N, CA, C, O and the ligand as a Tripos MOL2 file, in Angstrom:
@<TRIPOS>MOLECULE
protein
  253   251    64     0     0
PROTEIN
NO_CHARGES

@<TRIPOS>ATOM
      1 N         -45.5230  -55.4100  -84.1240 N.3       1 MET1
      2 CA        -45.0740  -56.7900  -83.8240 C.3       1 MET1
      3 C         -46.0560  -57.4130  -82.9470 C.2       1 MET1
      4 O         -46.3980  -56.7850  -81.9460 O.2       1 MET1
      5 N         -46.5550  -58.5510  -83.1790 N.am      2 ILE2
      6 CA        -47.6140  -59.2350  -82.4510 C.3       2 ILE2
      7 C         -47.0700  -60.6350  -81.9220 C.2       2 ILE2
      8 O         -46.5050  -61.4400  -82.6620 O.2       2 ILE2
      9 N         -47.2830  -60.8300  -80.6540 N.am      3 LYS3
     10 CA        -46.8750  -62.1660  -80.0400 C.3       3 LYS3
     11 C         -48.1210  -63.0040  -79.7790 C.2       3 LYS3
     12 O         -48.8500  -62.7340  -78.8240 O.2       3 LYS3
     13 N         -48.3830  -64.0260  -80.6150 N.am      4 PHE4
     14 CA        -49.6740  -64.7150  -80.5830 C.3       4 PHE4
     15 C         -49.7360  -65.6600  -79.2340 C.2       4 PHE4
     16 O         -48.8130  -66.3980  -78.8890 O.2       4 PHE4
     17 N         -50.8810  -65.5220  -78.5870 N.am      5 LYS5
     18 CA        -51.2220  -66.3340  -77.4390 C.3       5 LYS5
     19 C         -50.1420  -66.1250  -76.3130 C.2       5 LYS5
     20 O         -49.7370  -67.0990  -75.6780 O.2       5 LYS5
     21 N         -49.7090  -64.9460  -76.0840 N.am      6 ALA6
     22 CA        -48.6900  -64.6900  -75.1240 C.3       6 ALA6
     23 C         -49.2250  -63.9050  -73.8630 C.2       6 ALA6
     24 O         -48.4360  -63.4960  -73.0110 O.2       6 ALA6
     25 N         -50.5530  -63.7120  -73.7680 N.am      7 CYS7
     26 CA        -51.0650  -63.0020  -72.7020 C.3       7 CYS7
     27 C         -51.0710  -63.9670  -71.3930 C.2       7 CYS7
     28 O         -51.5140  -65.1130  -71.4670 O.2       7 CYS7
     29 N         -50.5870  -63.4640  -70.2800 N.am      8 PRO8
     30 CA        -50.6900  -64.3100  -69.0950 C.3       8 PRO8
     31 C         -52.0830  -64.4120  -68.4610 C.2       8 PRO8
     32 O         -52.3630  -65.2880  -67.6420 O.2       8 PRO8
     33 N         -52.9700  -63.4420  -68.8930 N.am      9 LYS9
     34 CA        -54.2590  -63.5140  -68.3520 C.3       9 LYS9
     35 C         -55.3260  -64.4220  -69.1060 C.2       9 LYS9
     36 O         -56.0340  -65.2630  -68.5530 O.2       9 LYS9
     37 N         -55.3230  -64.1120  -70.4590 N.am     10 CYS10
     38 CA        -56.3860  -64.7180  -71.3160 C.3      10 CYS10
     39 C         -55.7900  -65.5500  -72.3780 C.2      10 CYS10
     40 O         -56.5350  -66.1250  -73.1710 O.2      10 CYS10
     41 N         -54.4870  -65.6640  -72.4600 N.am     11 ARG11
     42 CA        -53.8860  -66.4380  -73.5690 C.3      11 ARG11
     43 C         -54.1710  -65.7990  -74.9460 C.2      11 ARG11
     44 O         -54.2540  -66.4620  -75.9800 O.2      11 ARG11
     45 N         -54.3070  -64.5070  -74.8810 N.am     12 GLY12
     46 CA        -54.7480  -63.8810  -76.1290 C.3      12 GLY12
     47 C         -53.4440  -63.3620  -76.9430 C.2      12 GLY12
     48 O         -52.3000  -63.6130  -76.5640 O.2      12 GLY12
     49 N         -53.7330  -62.6440  -78.0490 N.am     13 ASP13
     50 CA        -52.6080  -62.1600  -78.8330 C.3      13 ASP13
     51 C         -52.0670  -60.7890  -78.2200 C.2      13 ASP13
     52 O         -52.8740  -59.9140  -77.9070 O.2      13 ASP13
     53 N         -50.7820  -60.6210  -78.0630 N.am     14 ILE14
     54 CA        -50.1510  -59.5330  -77.5110 C.3      14 ILE14
     55 C         -49.4610  -58.6900  -78.5140 C.2      14 ILE14
     56 O         -48.6810  -59.1860  -79.3270 O.2      14 ILE14
     57 N         -49.7620  -57.2930  -78.4690 N.am     15 TYR15
     58 CA        -49.2010  -56.4470  -79.4070 C.3      15 TYR15
     59 C         -48.1380  -55.5550  -78.7270 C.2      15 TYR15
     60 O         -48.3790  -54.9140  -77.7040 O.2      15 TYR15
     61 N         -46.8940  -55.5560  -79.3900 N.am     16 VAL16
     62 CA        -45.8400  -54.7910  -78.8420 C.3      16 VAL16
     63 C         -45.8790  -53.3460  -79.3470 C.2      16 VAL16
     64 O         -45.5620  -53.0590  -80.5010 O.2      16 VAL16
     65 N         -46.3040  -52.3860  -78.3790 N.am     17 ALA17
     66 CA        -46.4230  -50.9230  -78.8940 C.3      17 ALA17
     67 C         -45.3410  -50.1530  -78.2170 C.2      17 ALA17
     68 O         -44.6750  -50.6310  -77.2990 O.2      17 ALA17
     69 N         -45.1700  -48.8760  -78.7190 N.am     18 GLN18
     70 CA        -44.1030  -47.9780  -78.2110 C.3      18 GLN18
     71 C         -44.6680  -46.5920  -78.1940 C.2      18 GLN18
     72 O         -45.3670  -46.1530  -79.1070 O.2      18 GLN18
     73 N         -44.3080  -45.8570  -77.0180 N.am     19 ASP19
     74 CA        -44.6650  -44.4570  -77.0000 C.3      19 ASP19
     75 C         -43.3470  -43.7420  -76.4670 C.2      19 ASP19
     76 O         -42.2830  -44.3620  -76.4590 O.2      19 ASP19
     77 N         -43.4270  -42.5240  -76.0540 N.am     20 MET20
     78 CA        -42.2920  -41.6480  -75.6350 C.3      20 MET20
     79 C         -41.6570  -42.2080  -74.3290 C.2      20 MET20
     80 O         -40.5230  -41.8560  -74.0050 O.2      20 MET20
     81 N         -42.3680  -43.0600  -73.5950 N.am     21 PHE21
     82 CA        -41.7680  -43.5650  -72.4300 C.3      21 PHE21
     83 C         -41.0950  -44.8820  -72.5650 C.2      21 PHE21
     84 O         -40.4760  -45.3630  -71.6160 O.2      21 PHE21
     85 N         -41.1950  -45.4880  -73.7250 N.am     22 GLY22
     86 CA        -40.6080  -46.8570  -74.0070 C.3      22 GLY22
     87 C         -41.6170  -47.8130  -74.5200 C.2      22 GLY22
     88 O         -42.7210  -47.3750  -74.8440 O.2      22 GLY22
     89 N         -41.3640  -49.0060  -74.6210 N.am     23 ARG23
     90 CA        -42.1590  -50.0710  -75.2600 C.3      23 ARG23
     91 C         -42.9870  -50.8270  -74.1120 C.2      23 ARG23
     92 O         -42.5760  -50.9770  -72.9610 O.2      23 ARG23
     93 N         -44.1220  -51.2430  -74.5690 N.am     24 TYR24
     94 CA        -44.9280  -52.0180  -73.6840 C.3      24 TYR24
     95 C         -45.7880  -52.9780  -74.4440 C.2      24 TYR24
     96 O         -45.9870  -52.8660  -75.6540 O.2      24 TYR24
     97 N         -46.3140  -53.9650  -73.6630 N.am     25 LEU25
     98 CA        -47.1330  -55.0430  -74.2720 C.3      25 LEU25
     99 C         -48.5970  -54.6820  -74.0650 C.2      25 LEU25
    100 O         -49.0150  -54.1540  -73.0350 O.2      25 LEU25
    101 N         -49.3910  -55.0230  -75.1780 N.am     26 ASN26
    102 CA        -50.8680  -54.6700  -75.0230 C.3      26 ASN26
    103 C         -51.6140  -55.7980  -75.5730 C.2      26 ASN26
    104 O         -51.5160  -56.0780  -76.7680 O.2      26 ASN26
    105 N         -52.3730  -56.4810  -74.7510 N.am     27 CYS27
    106 CA        -53.1730  -57.5490  -75.1710 C.3      27 CYS27
    107 C         -54.3790  -57.1510  -76.0120 C.2      27 CYS27
    108 O         -55.0740  -56.2470  -75.5480 O.2      27 CYS27
    109 N         -54.7260  -57.6760  -77.1510 N.am     28 LEU28
    110 CA        -55.7150  -57.2810  -78.0080 C.3      28 LEU28
    111 C         -57.1300  -57.7510  -77.5490 C.2      28 LEU28
    112 O         -58.1590  -57.1580  -77.8710 O.2      28 LEU28
    113 N         -57.0900  -58.9090  -76.7400 N.am     29 GLN29
    114 CA        -58.2700  -59.5080  -76.3540 C.3      29 GLN29
    115 C         -58.8320  -58.9040  -74.9950 C.2      29 GLN29
    116 O         -60.0200  -58.5920  -74.9190 O.2      29 GLN29
    117 N         -57.9850  -58.7470  -73.9500 N.am     30 CYS30
    118 CA        -58.4310  -58.3180  -72.6430 C.3      30 CYS30
    119 C         -57.8780  -56.9510  -72.2490 C.2      30 CYS30
    120 O         -58.2960  -56.4200  -71.2200 O.2      30 CYS30
    121 N         -56.9710  -56.3580  -73.0040 N.am     31 GLY31
    122 CA        -56.4580  -55.1110  -72.6800 C.3      31 GLY31
    123 C         -55.3080  -55.1260  -71.6930 C.2      31 GLY31
    124 O         -54.9040  -54.0710  -71.2050 O.2      31 GLY31
    125 N         -54.8090  -56.2170  -71.4090 N.am     32 TYR32
    126 CA        -53.6210  -56.3970  -70.4710 C.3      32 TYR32
    127 C         -52.4240  -55.5190  -70.9530 C.2      32 TYR32
    128 O         -52.0280  -55.5050  -72.1180 O.2      32 TYR32
    129 N         -51.8900  -54.7870  -69.9290 N.am     33 LEU33
    130 CA        -50.7620  -53.8210  -70.3290 C.3      33 LEU33
    131 C         -49.5790  -54.2620  -69.4970 C.2      33 LEU33
    132 O         -49.7490  -54.6270  -68.3340 O.2      33 LEU33
    133 N         -48.3790  -54.2380  -70.0650 N.am     34 LYS34
    134 CA        -47.0750  -54.4480  -69.2830 C.3      34 LYS34
    135 C         -45.9910  -53.7130  -69.8860 C.2      34 LYS34
    136 O         -45.8020  -53.7940  -71.1000 O.2      34 LYS34
    137 N         -45.2400  -52.9780  -69.1180 N.am     35 ASP35
    138 CA        -44.1240  -52.2170  -69.5710 C.3      35 ASP35
    139 C         -42.9590  -53.1260  -69.8400 C.2      35 ASP35
    140 O         -42.7670  -54.1280  -69.1510 O.2      35 ASP35
    141 N         -42.1450  -52.7650  -70.8840 N.am     36 ILE36
    142 CA        -40.9400  -53.4820  -71.2360 C.3      36 ILE36
    143 C         -39.7250  -52.6760  -70.6840 C.2      36 ILE36
    144 O         -39.4880  -51.5650  -71.1580 O.2      36 ILE36
    145 N         -38.9550  -53.1980  -69.7040 N.am     37 PRO37
    146 CA        -37.8150  -52.4220  -69.1270 C.3      37 PRO37
    147 C         -36.8550  -52.0330  -70.2600 C.2      37 PRO37
    148 O         -36.5720  -52.8170  -71.1670 O.2      37 PRO37
    149 N         -36.3730  -50.8000  -70.1680 N.am     38 GLU38
    150 CA        -35.3740  -50.3280  -71.0840 C.3      38 GLU38
    151 C         -34.0040  -50.9910  -70.9370 C.2      38 GLU38
    152 O         -33.6150  -51.3180  -69.8160 O.2      38 GLU38
    153 N         -33.2750  -51.1980  -72.0010 N.am     39 GLU39
    154 CA        -31.9510  -51.8170  -71.8700 C.3      39 GLU39
    155 C         -30.9560  -50.8520  -71.2090 C.2      39 GLU39
    156 O         -30.9560  -49.6580  -71.5090 O.2      39 GLU39
    157 N         -30.1470  -51.3500  -70.3470 N.am     40 PRO40
    158 CA        -29.1770  -50.5070  -69.6140 C.3      40 PRO40
    159 C         -28.2640  -49.6610  -70.5570 C.2      40 PRO40
    160 O         -27.8500  -48.5550  -70.2080 O.2      40 PRO40
    161 N         -27.9880  -50.1800  -71.6720 N.am     41 VAL41
    162 CA        -26.9920  -49.4520  -72.4870 C.3      41 VAL41
    163 C         -27.5950  -48.1660  -73.0330 C.2      41 VAL41
    164 O         -26.8270  -47.3140  -73.4810 O.2      41 VAL41
    165 N         -28.8920  -47.9600  -73.0320 N.am     42 ALA42
    166 CA        -29.4930  -46.7230  -73.4750 C.3      42 ALA42
    167 C         -29.5510  -45.5690  -72.4330 C.2      42 ALA42
    168 O         -30.0400  -44.4800  -72.7330 O.2      42 ALA42
    169 N         -29.0680  -45.8200  -71.2690 N.am     43 ARG43
    170 CA        -29.1310  -44.8780  -70.2530 C.3      43 ARG43
    171 C         -27.8420  -43.9100  -70.3340 C.2      43 ARG43
    172 O         -26.7050  -44.3670  -70.4550 O.2      43 ARG43
    173 N         -28.0960  -42.6700  -70.2630 N.am     44 PRO44
    174 CA        -27.0240  -41.7080  -70.3420 C.3      44 PRO44
    175 C         -26.2680  -41.6470  -68.9250 C.2      44 PRO44
    176 O         -26.8770  -41.9160  -67.8900 O.2      44 PRO44
    177 N         -25.0180  -41.3100  -68.9280 N.am     45 ARG45
    178 CA        -24.1600  -41.2510  -67.7390 C.3      45 ARG45
    179 C         -23.4670  -39.8970  -67.6580 C.2      45 ARG45
    180 O         -22.3000  -39.8480  -67.2690 O.2      45 ARG45
    181 N         -24.1000  -38.8440  -67.9900 N.am     46 ARG46
    182 CA        -23.4570  -37.5090  -68.0220 C.3      46 ARG46
    183 C         -23.5040  -36.7860  -66.6820 C.2      46 ARG46
    184 O         -22.7590  -35.8240  -66.4970 O.2      46 ARG46
    185 N         -24.3340  -37.1970  -65.7530 N.am     47 THR47
    186 CA        -24.4740  -36.5040  -64.5460 C.3      47 THR47
    187 C         -23.2720  -36.5290  -63.7230 C.2      47 THR47
    188 O         -22.9160  -35.5020  -63.1450 O.2      47 THR47
    189 N         -22.5430  -37.7380  -63.6100 N.am     48 GLY48
    190 CA        -21.4160  -37.8640  -62.8110 C.3      48 GLY48
    191 C         -20.2530  -36.9070  -63.2670 C.2      48 GLY48
    192 O         -19.5620  -36.2790  -62.4660 O.2      48 GLY48
    193 N         -20.1010  -36.8560  -64.6640 N.am     49 GLY49
    194 CA        -19.0690  -35.9260  -65.2300 C.3      49 GLY49
    195 C         -19.3350  -34.4800  -64.8890 C.2      49 GLY49
    196 O         -18.3890  -33.7330  -64.6400 O.2      49 GLY49
    197 N         -20.5510  -34.0670  -64.8690 N.am     50 MET50
    198 CA        -20.8610  -32.6190  -64.6750 C.3      50 MET50
    199 C         -20.4710  -32.2610  -63.2420 C.2      50 MET50
    200 O         -19.9530  -31.1730  -62.9880 O.2      50 MET50
    201 N         -20.7430  -33.2540  -62.2310 N.am     51 VAL51
    202 CA        -20.4260  -32.9790  -60.8530 C.3      51 VAL51
    203 C         -18.9440  -32.7710  -60.6320 C.2      51 VAL51
    204 O         -18.5370  -31.8730  -59.8940 O.2      51 VAL51
    205 N         -18.0860  -33.6560  -61.3130 N.am     52 VAL52
    206 CA        -16.7120  -33.4530  -61.1580 C.3      52 VAL52
    207 C         -16.2070  -32.1710  -61.7790 C.2      52 VAL52
    208 O         -15.2420  -31.6250  -61.2450 O.2      52 VAL52
    209 N         -16.7710  -31.6250  -62.8720 N.am     53 GLU53
    210 CA        -16.4300  -30.3380  -63.3710 C.3      53 GLU53
    211 C         -16.7520  -29.2380  -62.4320 C.2      53 GLU53
    212 O         -15.9870  -28.2770  -62.3430 O.2      53 GLU53
    213 N         -17.8440  -29.3180  -61.7190 N.am     54 GLU54
    214 CA        -18.1160  -28.2580  -60.8260 C.3      54 GLU54
    215 C         -17.1970  -28.1670  -59.6840 C.2      54 GLU54
    216 O         -16.8180  -27.0700  -59.2730 O.2      54 GLU54
    217 N         -16.8160  -29.3030  -59.1430 N.am     55 VAL55
    218 CA        -15.7830  -29.3530  -58.0580 C.3      55 VAL55
    219 C         -14.4790  -28.7400  -58.4940 C.2      55 VAL55
    220 O         -13.8920  -27.9740  -57.7300 O.2      55 VAL55
    221 N         -13.9840  -29.0410  -59.7070 N.am     56 GLN56
    222 CA        -12.7610  -28.4720  -60.1790 C.3      56 GLN56
    223 C         -12.8580  -27.0260  -60.2630 C.2      56 GLN56
    224 O         -11.9070  -26.3550  -59.8600 O.2      56 GLN56
    225 N         -13.8930  -26.4660  -60.7370 N.am     57 GLU57
    226 CA        -14.0320  -24.9600  -60.8130 C.3      57 GLU57
    227 C         -14.0800  -24.2740  -59.4100 C.2      57 GLU57
    228 O         -13.6100  -23.1480  -59.2390 O.2      57 GLU57
    229 N         -14.6190  -24.9410  -58.4920 N.am     58 VAL58
    230 CA        -14.6470  -24.3240  -57.1120 C.3      58 VAL58
    231 C         -13.1650  -24.3690  -56.5680 C.2      58 VAL58
    232 O         -12.7710  -23.4340  -55.8710 O.2      58 VAL58
    233 N         -12.3510  -25.4020  -56.8590 N.am     59 GLU59
    234 CA        -11.0510  -25.5080  -56.3490 C.3      59 GLU59
    235 C         -10.1820  -24.3470  -57.0590 C.2      59 GLU59
    236 O          -9.3320  -23.7220  -56.4250 O.2      59 GLU59
    237 N         -10.4580  -24.1010  -58.4310 N.am     60 ARG60
    238 CA         -9.7060  -23.1490  -59.1100 C.3      60 ARG60
    239 C          -9.8570  -21.7480  -58.4820 C.2      60 ARG60
    240 O          -8.9150  -20.9870  -58.2590 O.2      60 ARG60
    241 N         -11.2450  -21.4840  -58.2070 N.am     61 ALA61
    242 CA        -11.5700  -20.0930  -57.6940 C.3      61 ALA61
    243 C         -10.9700  -19.9080  -56.2710 C.2      61 ALA61
    244 O         -10.6470  -18.7730  -55.9230 O.2      61 ALA61
    245 N         -10.8100  -20.9360  -55.4530 N.am     62 ALA62
    246 CA        -10.2250  -20.6860  -54.0640 C.3      62 ALA62
    247 C          -8.8200  -20.5180  -54.2390 C.2      62 ALA62
    248 O          -8.2850  -19.8730  -53.3370 O.2      62 ALA62
    249 N          -8.0170  -20.9530  -55.2260 N.am     63 ALA63
    250 CA         -6.6100  -20.8100  -55.2680 C.3      63 ALA63
    251 C          -6.0530  -19.4880  -55.7720 C.2      63 ALA63
    252 O          -4.8360  -19.3120  -55.8280 O.2      63 ALA63
    253 ZN        -55.2910  -60.8830  -72.5410 Zn       64 ZN64
@<TRIPOS>BOND
     1     1     2 1
     2     2     3 1
     3     3     4 2
     4     3     5 am
     5     5     6 1
     6     6     7 1
     7     7     8 2
     8     7     9 am
     9     9    10 1
    10    10    11 1
    11    11    12 2
    12    11    13 am
    13    13    14 1
    14    14    15 1
    15    15    16 2
    16    15    17 am
    17    17    18 1
    18    18    19 1
    19    19    20 2
    20    19    21 am
    21    21    22 1
    22    22    23 1
    23    23    24 2
    24    23    25 am
    25    25    26 1
    26    26    27 1
    27    27    28 2
    28    27    29 am
    29    29    30 1
    30    30    31 1
    31    31    32 2
    32    31    33 am
    33    33    34 1
    34    34    35 1
    35    35    36 2
    36    35    37 am
    37    37    38 1
    38    38    39 1
    39    39    40 2
    40    39    41 am
    41    41    42 1
    42    42    43 1
    43    43    44 2
    44    43    45 am
    45    45    46 1
    46    46    47 1
    47    47    48 2
    48    47    49 am
    49    49    50 1
    50    50    51 1
    51    51    52 2
    52    51    53 am
    53    53    54 1
    54    54    55 1
    55    55    56 2
    56    55    57 am
    57    57    58 1
    58    58    59 1
    59    59    60 2
    60    59    61 am
    61    61    62 1
    62    62    63 1
    63    63    64 2
    64    63    65 am
    65    65    66 1
    66    66    67 1
    67    67    68 2
    68    67    69 am
    69    69    70 1
    70    70    71 1
    71    71    72 2
    72    71    73 am
    73    73    74 1
    74    74    75 1
    75    75    76 2
    76    75    77 am
    77    77    78 1
    78    78    79 1
    79    79    80 2
    80    79    81 am
    81    81    82 1
    82    82    83 1
    83    83    84 2
    84    83    85 am
    85    85    86 1
    86    86    87 1
    87    87    88 2
    88    87    89 am
    89    89    90 1
    90    90    91 1
    91    91    92 2
    92    91    93 am
    93    93    94 1
    94    94    95 1
    95    95    96 2
    96    95    97 am
    97    97    98 1
    98    98    99 1
    99    99   100 2
   100    99   101 am
   101   101   102 1
   102   102   103 1
   103   103   104 2
   104   103   105 am
   105   105   106 1
   106   106   107 1
   107   107   108 2
   108   107   109 am
   109   109   110 1
   110   110   111 1
   111   111   112 2
   112   111   113 am
   113   113   114 1
   114   114   115 1
   115   115   116 2
   116   115   117 am
   117   117   118 1
   118   118   119 1
   119   119   120 2
   120   119   121 am
   121   121   122 1
   122   122   123 1
   123   123   124 2
   124   123   125 am
   125   125   126 1
   126   126   127 1
   127   127   128 2
   128   127   129 am
   129   129   130 1
   130   130   131 1
   131   131   132 2
   132   131   133 am
   133   133   134 1
   134   134   135 1
   135   135   136 2
   136   135   137 am
   137   137   138 1
   138   138   139 1
   139   139   140 2
   140   139   141 am
   141   141   142 1
   142   142   143 1
   143   143   144 2
   144   143   145 am
   145   145   146 1
   146   146   147 1
   147   147   148 2
   148   147   149 am
   149   149   150 1
   150   150   151 1
   151   151   152 2
   152   151   153 am
   153   153   154 1
   154   154   155 1
   155   155   156 2
   156   155   157 am
   157   157   158 1
   158   158   159 1
   159   159   160 2
   160   159   161 am
   161   161   162 1
   162   162   163 1
   163   163   164 2
   164   163   165 am
   165   165   166 1
   166   166   167 1
   167   167   168 2
   168   167   169 am
   169   169   170 1
   170   170   171 1
   171   171   172 2
   172   171   173 am
   173   173   174 1
   174   174   175 1
   175   175   176 2
   176   175   177 am
   177   177   178 1
   178   178   179 1
   179   179   180 2
   180   179   181 am
   181   181   182 1
   182   182   183 1
   183   183   184 2
   184   183   185 am
   185   185   186 1
   186   186   187 1
   187   187   188 2
   188   187   189 am
   189   189   190 1
   190   190   191 1
   191   191   192 2
   192   191   193 am
   193   193   194 1
   194   194   195 1
   195   195   196 2
   196   195   197 am
   197   197   198 1
   198   198   199 1
   199   199   200 2
   200   199   201 am
   201   201   202 1
   202   202   203 1
   203   203   204 2
   204   203   205 am
   205   205   206 1
   206   206   207 1
   207   207   208 2
   208   207   209 am
   209   209   210 1
   210   210   211 1
   211   211   212 2
   212   211   213 am
   213   213   214 1
   214   214   215 1
   215   215   216 2
   216   215   217 am
   217   217   218 1
   218   218   219 1
   219   219   220 2
   220   219   221 am
   221   221   222 1
   222   222   223 1
   223   223   224 2
   224   223   225 am
   225   225   226 1
   226   226   227 1
   227   227   228 2
   228   227   229 am
   229   229   230 1
   230   230   231 1
   231   231   232 2
   232   231   233 am
   233   233   234 1
   234   234   235 1
   235   235   236 2
   236   235   237 am
   237   237   238 1
   238   238   239 1
   239   239   240 2
   240   239   241 am
   241   241   242 1
   242   242   243 1
   243   243   244 2
   244   243   245 am
   245   245   246 1
   246   246   247 1
   247   247   248 2
   248   247   249 am
   249   249   250 1
   250   250   251 1
   251   251   252 2
@<TRIPOS>SUBSTRUCTURE
     1 MET1         2 RESIDUE 1 A MET
     2 ILE2         6 RESIDUE 1 A ILE
     3 LYS3        10 RESIDUE 1 A LYS
     4 PHE4        14 RESIDUE 1 A PHE
     5 LYS5        18 RESIDUE 1 A LYS
     6 ALA6        22 RESIDUE 1 A ALA
     7 CYS7        26 RESIDUE 1 A CYS
     8 PRO8        30 RESIDUE 1 A PRO
     9 LYS9        34 RESIDUE 1 A LYS
    10 CYS10       38 RESIDUE 1 A CYS
    11 ARG11       42 RESIDUE 1 A ARG
    12 GLY12       46 RESIDUE 1 A GLY
    13 ASP13       50 RESIDUE 1 A ASP
    14 ILE14       54 RESIDUE 1 A ILE
    15 TYR15       58 RESIDUE 1 A TYR
    16 VAL16       62 RESIDUE 1 A VAL
    17 ALA17       66 RESIDUE 1 A ALA
    18 GLN18       70 RESIDUE 1 A GLN
    19 ASP19       74 RESIDUE 1 A ASP
    20 MET20       78 RESIDUE 1 A MET
    21 PHE21       82 RESIDUE 1 A PHE
    22 GLY22       86 RESIDUE 1 A GLY
    23 ARG23       90 RESIDUE 1 A ARG
    24 TYR24       94 RESIDUE 1 A TYR
    25 LEU25       98 RESIDUE 1 A LEU
    26 ASN26      102 RESIDUE 1 A ASN
    27 CYS27      106 RESIDUE 1 A CYS
    28 LEU28      110 RESIDUE 1 A LEU
    29 GLN29      114 RESIDUE 1 A GLN
    30 CYS30      118 RESIDUE 1 A CYS
    31 GLY31      122 RESIDUE 1 A GLY
    32 TYR32      126 RESIDUE 1 A TYR
    33 LEU33      130 RESIDUE 1 A LEU
    34 LYS34      134 RESIDUE 1 A LYS
    35 ASP35      138 RESIDUE 1 A ASP
    36 ILE36      142 RESIDUE 1 A ILE
    37 PRO37      146 RESIDUE 1 A PRO
    38 GLU38      150 RESIDUE 1 A GLU
    39 GLU39      154 RESIDUE 1 A GLU
    40 PRO40      158 RESIDUE 1 A PRO
    41 VAL41      162 RESIDUE 1 A VAL
    42 ALA42      166 RESIDUE 1 A ALA
    43 ARG43      170 RESIDUE 1 A ARG
    44 PRO44      174 RESIDUE 1 A PRO
    45 ARG45      178 RESIDUE 1 A ARG
    46 ARG46      182 RESIDUE 1 A ARG
    47 THR47      186 RESIDUE 1 A THR
    48 GLY48      190 RESIDUE 1 A GLY
    49 GLY49      194 RESIDUE 1 A GLY
    50 MET50      198 RESIDUE 1 A MET
    51 VAL51      202 RESIDUE 1 A VAL
    52 VAL52      206 RESIDUE 1 A VAL
    53 GLU53      210 RESIDUE 1 A GLU
    54 GLU54      214 RESIDUE 1 A GLU
    55 VAL55      218 RESIDUE 1 A VAL
    56 GLN56      222 RESIDUE 1 A GLN
    57 GLU57      226 RESIDUE 1 A GLU
    58 VAL58      230 RESIDUE 1 A VAL
    59 GLU59      234 RESIDUE 1 A GLU
    60 ARG60      238 RESIDUE 1 A ARG
    61 ALA61      242 RESIDUE 1 A ALA
    62 ALA62      246 RESIDUE 1 A ALA
    63 ALA63      250 RESIDUE 1 A ALA
    64 ZN64       253 GROUP 0 **** ****
């Protein structure tokens, strides 16, 4: 996907690229690079649940 004349530095054409870390903008004319922040929906929330499970097991062992 290319955004024409979207570069803030040279008004060149910007190419939306993607790698294992996420998406980023890359200017074809001057090499300008800018990361695109990930959408909040994509973030996993499993860490909090695992902490709760560990606490419950400790209480069970003490009783
Ligand atoms: Zn540029």
